[in-house]
N, C-alpha and C positions, 0 to 999 in steps of 0.2 A: 651377240643379243638375240639375234636372228636364230643362230645355230641351237641357243639354248632353248628357244620357244618351240623349235622342231623337235628336240630330243623329249620333250614333255609330251609331244603327241605321238612318239614313234611306238610306245608299247601298245596303246589303243588301236594304232594303224595295223599292227602285227596281227592282234587277236582278232580284227576285224577281218583281215584277207590272209590267213595262215598259209597259203600256198603261194602267195606272191612274196617273191624276194625282195627284201629291204635294204638298201644301203645306207650305212650310218658313220659319219666321220668319228674317227678314234678321238681326236681331240677337239675341245671346244675352241680353242685359240691356236696360235702357231704351234705346232709340235715341238716338245723339246729336243734340243740338240740339232734343230734346224738352222741351216745358213742359206740365207737369200742368194738366188742363182738364177741364169735365163733358162733353166733346163724345165722342160715340159715332160708330162707323162706322154707315153707314146705306146701304142698297140699295134702288133704285127699279127694281121690275120693270116694264118697258114693252116696245115693240119692241126696245130696247136697255136690257141691264142696265146702270145707272148706280151707280156706287161713289162715295161721297163721305166725307169726314170720316175719311180713314184714320187710325187711332192705331197699329196694330201692322203696319207693311209686312211683306209675305211674298213669296216666289216660288212659283207652281205650275209644276211641273217635269212636261212631258209628253214621253214617248219614242215613237220609232218602234219598231217590232218589230226586234229584233236583226239579222234577216236583210235588212231594207230601210235599215238605218242606213249612212249616207253617211260618218260620221266628223264632220259639220258640226253647229253647234248656233246658236240664235239667242236672245237676251234680247228680248222684246218687250215694247214700252213703248205702251200703249193712250193715246189722245188725250181731250181732254176739256177743253182751255182752261185747264189747270192749276187747273178749279174741280170736275172730276168725273173719272172714269175710264169710257170706254166700254168695260167690261171684256170682254163677249163680243164685241161688233162688231169691235172694233179690238185683242182680246186673246185669248181661247180658240178663237175662230174662224180666226184667223191661226195660232195654234198647231196646229189640226186641218190647215190645209192644210200647214204645214210637216212635220209627221209625214207626210202622204200622200207628201211628196217626200223621205222618208228623214231628215229634219233634225230633231234635238232641239230642243224648245221650252221656253223658261223665261219664264212670263208674269209681269212685275213688278207688282205692286200697292204703289204707292208714294205716299208721303205727299205731300199737296198743301199749297201754301204759304200757308195761311191763319195770321192772326195769333194765333189763340188757344192752339193747342197747339205753335207753333214759336218758339223763341228767334229766330233769324233767318230768316223765312220762305223767303227766295230760294235758300237753301242747302241746303233739305233734300230737294227731289227728286233733285237730283245726288248728294246723300250715299247715298240709298237705291240710285239707278242703279249706283253705283262698288260699292258693298257687293255687290249681285247680281251684277255681273260677275266680282268676286273669288270668290264662292261658285261660280258656274258653272266658274272655271278651275279652283280648288281640287278640285271633284268630278268633273273632266273623266273620269278614267279610271273611277271607279265607275259614271258614267251613261253611258258609251259613246261617248264623241266625243274628238276631239283637242283639247288645251287650246290650241293656236295655231290652231283653224279655229271660234273662236266670235265671230258677229258680232252687230249689234243692229238691230233694225226698229223704226221707229216711225212714229207717224201724227200729223198736227197738231200739237197741244202735245207729243204723246208724240215725235214727229220732232225738236222744239227739244230735249227731253230726251237722244232718243240723239244728236243732233248735239253737244250740250253734252258728252256722255261721250266722244264721238270726239276733241273739241278740248279738253278739260280733265282729261285723264287722268295717271296716274302708274305707275310700276312697282313699287309696292308697298314697303312698309317692311320691309328684312330684319332688323331688330331687334324686330320687334312680338312680343310674347307671344302673340297670336292667330294662329294659323298662316295664317287665312285672308287676314288684313291684309298678309301677306307677299306676295300675289299682286298682279300687274299688273291693273289695271281698265281697259285699253285694249282695245276692242274689234278683232277683226281685220279686220272690213269692216263696212259700214253699208249698209241699205237705208230711205230715208227717203221717205215718202208724203205728198204735200201738206203738207210740214212748214212750220212756223214755223221761221225760221232767224234773222232779224234783230229786234233791238228797235228800230231805227229806225222813229219812228213814222210816216214816209212809205210804209213798205211792210208794217210789222208787223200781226199781229192784236192790236187794243189790249187785247181781253178778256184773251188769254194774258200780255201784257205788264203790265197792271194786276194781275192776280192773282200774278204773279211778283214783281214789282218794286215795286208800288204806283203810285198814280196822278202822283206827282211824284218819279220817281227820280233820284239823283245820275247824273251824265253818266258817270263811270267803272263804275257798274253798267251802264248801257245799252250800254256798250263792250264791258264783260267777257261778256254773253250776248247780244251779237250774233255769232254763230258764224261768220260770214261772214269776220270780222275776225281769229278766232282759228286760222284754217286755217293748218297748216304743212306741211313735208316729211314729218312721221311722222302726219300725220292719216290714218286708214284708207282704203283704196278705198271708193268710196261709189256705190250706184246710186239714182237720183233719179227720183220719177213726180210729176208735177203737171199740172193742166188749167188751161188759158188763160183759161176762164171762172170760175175759182175766185173767188167774191165774198167770201169770209171771208178766206183767206191768199193775197193776191197771188202769182202765179208768180214774181213778181220775187225772193221769197225763195230758190226753187231755182236761179234764174238766177245769183243773187249767189254763192250757195253753188258753183255750177258753176264760175263764172269764177274764184273763189279757188282751187278744186281744181286746174284746168288752171294756174293761175299757179304753183303750187307743185309741179306734176308729179306730182300724185297721179291713179292711175287711176280715172276716173269713166266712168258710163254714165246717159244722161238721156233719159226717155222723157216728152215733152209732147203733150198731147191737147188738141183745140180745144174738147172738151165734158166734161163729168163734175161741174161745179161742186166742192164740197167735201164730205168725209167721206164716200166711197164704199167703204171696207173693201175686199173682193175684187171690187168692181165685176160682181157676178153680175147678168146680163140688161142690162148697160150697154154692149152693142155690143163694139167692139174695145178699149175701156177694160178690159174684162176680160180681156184677153190679159196685163196687167202680173204677174200673179201667175207665169205661165210662163215670160215673160222674165227676171224675177227668179231663179226656182229655176235657170234654165240659167245665168244670170250668176253664181251662186253656185257653181255644179257646175264651170264653166270657170275660175274665178278661182284664178290661181297668186300663193300667199303667198310663195314663196321669195325 
């Protein structure tokens, strides 16, 4: 009951304090697929804020000033190999860049697919991402952007989650008692940075695959979460960035996704760099690799979704 009452006041809170981040729980009650355990969320403070063992998934809403708002929004999925979340490096830092370009940012703190607190671990991250997109769409008018201009941006394993959201979506349940669940969870566009795309062991990041699917997954799980195999004509327009020397997530992941998008006549733009390795966030002080945020912001601005 208390969470429901809080949810009623959140939109007005955000409008009153547009520059102040507000954190909102994803689920009003116990999250689906949750199993009771003794685990507690843990934060590790170092060069990067790492969050592990998430038990209560949430979104952190960060809005640009109303004068700068473009009407676009993005759900932000930090990476971390499905073992932790690089929460500031690929989360709140990305939100600050989006806000500087007039784009609303919704940072997702999603549950990770460990065995102890998940009934079916592989399903939990996508459940949280879908719910976050529905919430973003439900509150679009309150939060100052268009409900048909909500994208998703993901990094590394967060890129896998983002691309899973863009290839495993539904348009909502019109009969649902929860109004949020009536919303579509399809992102309107995607930006994928050095993403894990495939679960094919010849190109995947094995740490991400093992954490999501286990060490010896059934072949149908591998196919289901190899997102290059799930692309269709309704897959959202996609912006891709990868480095050829990525030793953790081979560039073949982005190449396969790009080819699948072309085959299905989905608008796509890809930028490949000869250097950069893996995990560079905004690529500050990384030479021309650091141009990707400007290129991405321009792509979003010029993207026609009619």
